VEXGU-428069 format. One record per residue (C-alpha): residue number from 1; residue in three letters; y, z, x. Coordinates in Angstrom, 2 decimals. Layout:
num|residu|y|z|x
NUM|ALA|Y|Z|X
...
//
This chain:
num|residu|y|z|x
1|UNK|90.09|191.94|194.46
2|UNK|90.82|188.91|192.31
3|UNK|88.13|189.90|189.85
4|UNK|89.49|193.43|189.52
5|UNK|92.96|192.09|188.84
6|UNK|91.73|190.05|185.90
7|UNK|89.66|192.84|184.40
8|UNK|90.78|194.05|181.00
9|UNK|93.10|197.06|181.39
10|UNK|91.79|198.63|178.21
11|UNK|88.22|199.32|179.35
12|UNK|88.56|199.96|183.04
13|UNK|86.54|203.15|182.86
14|UNK|84.49|204.23|179.90
15|UNK|84.78|207.97|180.23
16|UNK|86.88|208.71|183.24
17|UNK|90.18|206.92|182.98
18|UNK|90.94|206.69|179.28
19|UNK|92.79|203.87|177.56
20|UNK|96.05|202.56|178.86
21|UNK|98.40|199.85|177.75
22|UNK|99.35|197.22|180.31
23|UNK|102.69|197.82|181.93
24|UNK|103.14|201.27|180.49
25|UNK|103.93|204.16|182.76
26|UNK|103.38|207.85|182.20
27|UNK|105.49|209.15|179.39
28|UNK|107.46|212.35|179.84
29|UNK|105.92|215.59|178.71
30|UNK|106.34|216.35|175.10
31|UNK|107.19|212.78|174.12
32|UNK|110.83|213.02|175.19
33|UNK|110.90|209.24|175.55
34|UNK|111.09|209.04|171.72
35|UNK|114.83|208.83|171.40
36|UNK|115.80|208.95|167.78
37|UNK|112.71|207.01|166.78
38|UNK|110.81|207.62|163.61
39|UNK|107.63|205.80|164.66
40|UNK|104.27|207.49|163.98
41|UNK|103.53|208.30|167.67
42|UNK|106.90|210.02|168.03
43|UNK|106.43|211.90|164.78
44|UNK|103.01|213.13|165.93
45|UNK|104.42|214.27|169.29
46|UNK|107.23|216.14|167.57
47|UNK|104.67|217.74|165.27
48|UNK|102.24|219.03|167.89
49|UNK|105.04|220.15|170.22
50|UNK|106.59|222.24|167.42
51|UNK|109.98|220.46|167.56
52|UNK|110.50|221.40|163.90
53|UNK|108.89|224.80|163.48
54|UNK|108.97|224.74|159.67
55|UNK|107.39|221.30|159.36
56|UNK|104.73|221.98|162.01
57|UNK|103.98|225.40|160.53
58|UNK|103.50|223.90|157.09
59|UNK|101.21|221.11|158.34
60|UNK|99.26|223.47|160.60
61|UNK|98.75|226.15|157.95
62|UNK|97.85|223.64|155.23
63|UNK|95.26|221.80|157.29
64|UNK|93.83|225.04|158.66
65|UNK|93.42|226.49|155.17
66|UNK|91.80|223.24|154.05
67|UNK|89.30|223.30|156.92
68|UNK|88.51|226.97|156.36
69|UNK|87.94|226.21|152.68
70|UNK|85.59|223.36|153.59
71|UNK|83.70|225.73|155.88
72|UNK|83.14|228.17|152.99
73|UNK|82.74|225.78|150.04
74|UNK|81.50|222.27|149.39
75|UNK|83.78|219.24|149.59
76|UNK|83.52|218.73|145.82
77|UNK|84.56|222.33|145.11
78|UNK|87.51|222.20|147.51
79|UNK|88.73|218.87|146.12
80|UNK|88.38|220.13|142.54
81|UNK|90.28|223.35|143.24
82|UNK|93.05|221.45|145.04
83|UNK|93.46|219.03|142.14
84|UNK|93.43|221.90|139.63
85|UNK|96.04|223.79|141.63
86|UNK|98.29|220.73|141.85
87|UNK|97.91|219.99|138.16
88|UNK|98.66|223.62|137.30
89|UNK|101.93|223.44|139.21
90|UNK|103.05|220.09|137.80
91|UNK|102.02|220.83|134.20
92|UNK|103.65|224.28|134.29
93|UNK|106.87|222.83|135.69
94|UNK|106.82|220.01|133.10
95|UNK|106.37|222.48|130.22
96|UNK|109.02|224.83|131.66
97|UNK|111.61|222.05|131.95
98|UNK|110.78|220.84|128.42
99|UNK|111.35|224.35|127.02
100|UNK|114.61|224.73|128.92
101|UNK|115.85|221.36|127.67
102|UNK|114.90|222.24|124.09
103|UNK|116.70|225.60|124.27
104|UNK|119.81|224.19|125.96
105|UNK|119.61|220.97|123.90
106|UNK|120.13|218.89|127.02
107|UNK|118.90|215.36|127.68
108|UNK|117.93|215.52|131.32
109|UNK|114.74|213.57|130.71
110|UNK|111.48|213.77|132.59
111|UNK|111.70|216.19|135.58
112|UNK|109.61|213.86|137.76
113|UNK|111.35|210.64|136.73
114|UNK|112.76|210.03|140.21
115|UNK|109.25|210.19|141.68
116|UNK|107.72|208.12|138.87
117|UNK|110.22|205.35|139.55
118|UNK|109.31|205.16|143.24
119|UNK|107.65|201.95|144.36
120|UNK|104.35|203.03|145.92
121|UNK|102.62|199.63|145.80
122|UNK|101.17|198.31|149.05
123|UNK|102.19|194.75|149.79
124|UNK|99.62|192.25|151.04
125|UNK|101.59|191.81|154.27
126|UNK|101.55|195.53|154.99
127|UNK|97.85|195.71|154.12
128|UNK|97.04|192.86|156.53
129|UNK|99.12|194.51|159.25
130|UNK|97.15|197.75|158.88
131|UNK|93.85|195.85|158.89
132|UNK|94.82|193.87|162.00
133|UNK|95.87|197.03|163.82
134|UNK|92.60|198.70|162.87
135|UNK|90.55|195.68|163.98
136|UNK|92.06|195.89|167.47
137|UNK|90.69|199.41|167.86
138|UNK|87.36|198.51|166.23
139|UNK|86.80|195.55|168.57
140|UNK|87.75|197.67|171.57
141|UNK|85.28|200.36|170.49
142|UNK|82.51|197.78|169.98
143|UNK|83.03|196.40|173.48
144|UNK|82.92|199.91|174.89
145|UNK|79.70|200.74|173.00
146|UNK|78.03|197.54|174.23
147|UNK|79.02|198.30|177.84
148|UNK|77.66|201.83|177.65
149|UNK|74.39|201.21|175.82
150|UNK|73.51|198.00|177.68
151|UNK|74.27|199.76|181.00
152|UNK|76.87|197.40|182.41
153|UNK|77.94|200.29|184.66
154|UNK|75.10|202.71|185.45
155|UNK|77.45|205.59|186.29
156|UNK|79.39|205.29|183.03
157|UNK|76.18|205.21|181.00
158|UNK|74.90|208.27|182.86
159|UNK|78.17|210.06|182.10
160|UNK|77.69|209.33|178.40
161|UNK|74.09|210.60|178.58
162|UNK|75.25|213.86|180.19
163|UNK|78.01|214.34|177.60
164|UNK|75.58|213.74|174.72
165|UNK|73.08|216.15|176.28
166|UNK|75.78|218.82|176.46
167|UNK|76.78|218.06|172.86
168|UNK|73.25|218.93|171.71
169|UNK|73.90|222.50|172.86
170|UNK|77.34|222.48|171.23
171|UNK|75.81|221.25|167.98
172|UNK|73.25|224.06|168.07
173|UNK|76.08|226.63|168.07
174|UNK|78.84|224.97|166.01
175|UNK|78.81|222.71|162.97
176|UNK|81.23|219.85|162.35
177|UNK|83.78|221.87|160.37
178|UNK|83.88|224.58|163.02
179|UNK|84.54|221.98|165.69
180|UNK|87.35|220.50|163.58
181|UNK|88.92|223.95|163.21
182|UNK|88.72|224.54|166.96
183|UNK|90.12|221.06|167.60
184|UNK|93.10|221.72|165.34
185|UNK|93.81|225.04|167.06
186|UNK|93.71|223.31|170.44
187|UNK|95.90|220.40|169.30
188|UNK|98.63|222.76|168.09
189|UNK|98.47|225.12|171.09
190|UNK|97.51|223.21|174.25
191|UNK|100.47|220.76|174.28
192|UNK|102.97|223.62|174.05
193|UNK|101.17|225.57|176.79
194|UNK|101.03|222.46|178.99
195|UNK|104.72|221.76|178.48
196|UNK|105.55|225.30|179.55
197|UNK|103.20|225.48|182.56
198|UNK|103.08|221.79|183.49
199|UNK|103.46|222.23|187.28
200|UNK|100.70|224.81|187.67
201|UNK|98.29|222.95|185.35
202|UNK|98.85|219.62|187.12
203|UNK|98.11|221.29|190.46
204|UNK|94.75|222.68|189.36
205|UNK|93.83|219.50|187.45
206|UNK|94.49|217.50|190.62
207|UNK|92.13|219.75|192.60
208|UNK|89.39|219.36|189.97
209|UNK|89.91|215.59|189.82
210|UNK|89.58|215.25|193.59
211|UNK|86.38|217.30|193.63
212|UNK|84.96|215.27|190.72
213|UNK|85.70|211.97|192.51
214|UNK|84.03|213.30|195.66
215|UNK|80.90|214.35|193.77
216|UNK|80.80|211.05|191.85
217|UNK|81.07|209.08|195.11
218|UNK|78.16|211.02|196.59
219|UNK|76.03|210.41|193.48
220|UNK|76.87|206.70|193.51
221|UNK|75.85|206.46|197.15
222|UNK|72.41|207.89|196.33
223|UNK|71.75|205.87|193.15
224|UNK|69.73|202.66|193.70
225|UNK|71.23|199.41|192.47
226|UNK|74.83|200.72|192.33
227|UNK|77.22|198.51|194.25
228|UNK|79.53|200.38|196.58
229|UNK|83.19|199.77|195.96
230|UNK|85.18|198.37|198.84
231|UNK|88.22|200.41|199.87
232|UNK|91.47|198.81|198.77
//
């Protein structure tokens, strides 16, 4: 029991338990623990739970159109058309404002001056903070990959093998862009459905989880070289 207490809380189970921060409890559904915060996790929760319908609708429609465009055209074509569309809007607006100022003989100046004066430089401190935050996730992923491919836990490695075997069938039916489109549709629909039907979904998920644990325990008992866990 002493060894299990000192085990890293981040990689307790490769595929079954997910990642968890030490000392953090379950957050309320829909991210309601974000009280007046503007942090990225809270903003993402508000976005996928449709707290602001206009903002979520704009993000959802824009990204969906982009993915559908990538499914029909090449990345170079989509990027070129997007840049041309943006330039068409900005150039047209710049010319329009210049004509209006010439006719009215006003001196309003450049229409995008407020945006041109914005400080968009990235400080070295902010850059290092982003790099350090990214390195935490990279190191965690490397440790997880080493555990799985060097078979530290036979059951976890077998789970990964089964998932990859299933993904070969998924890859034969869908390509990467199609999977991204389906993922976006699920991200913007499943959280809202779960929030609405949380009690019923938790009930059925609990039944499935109990059956999965029972089947996993039976498989572990039959696998050679797998140490049986002592009941706590």
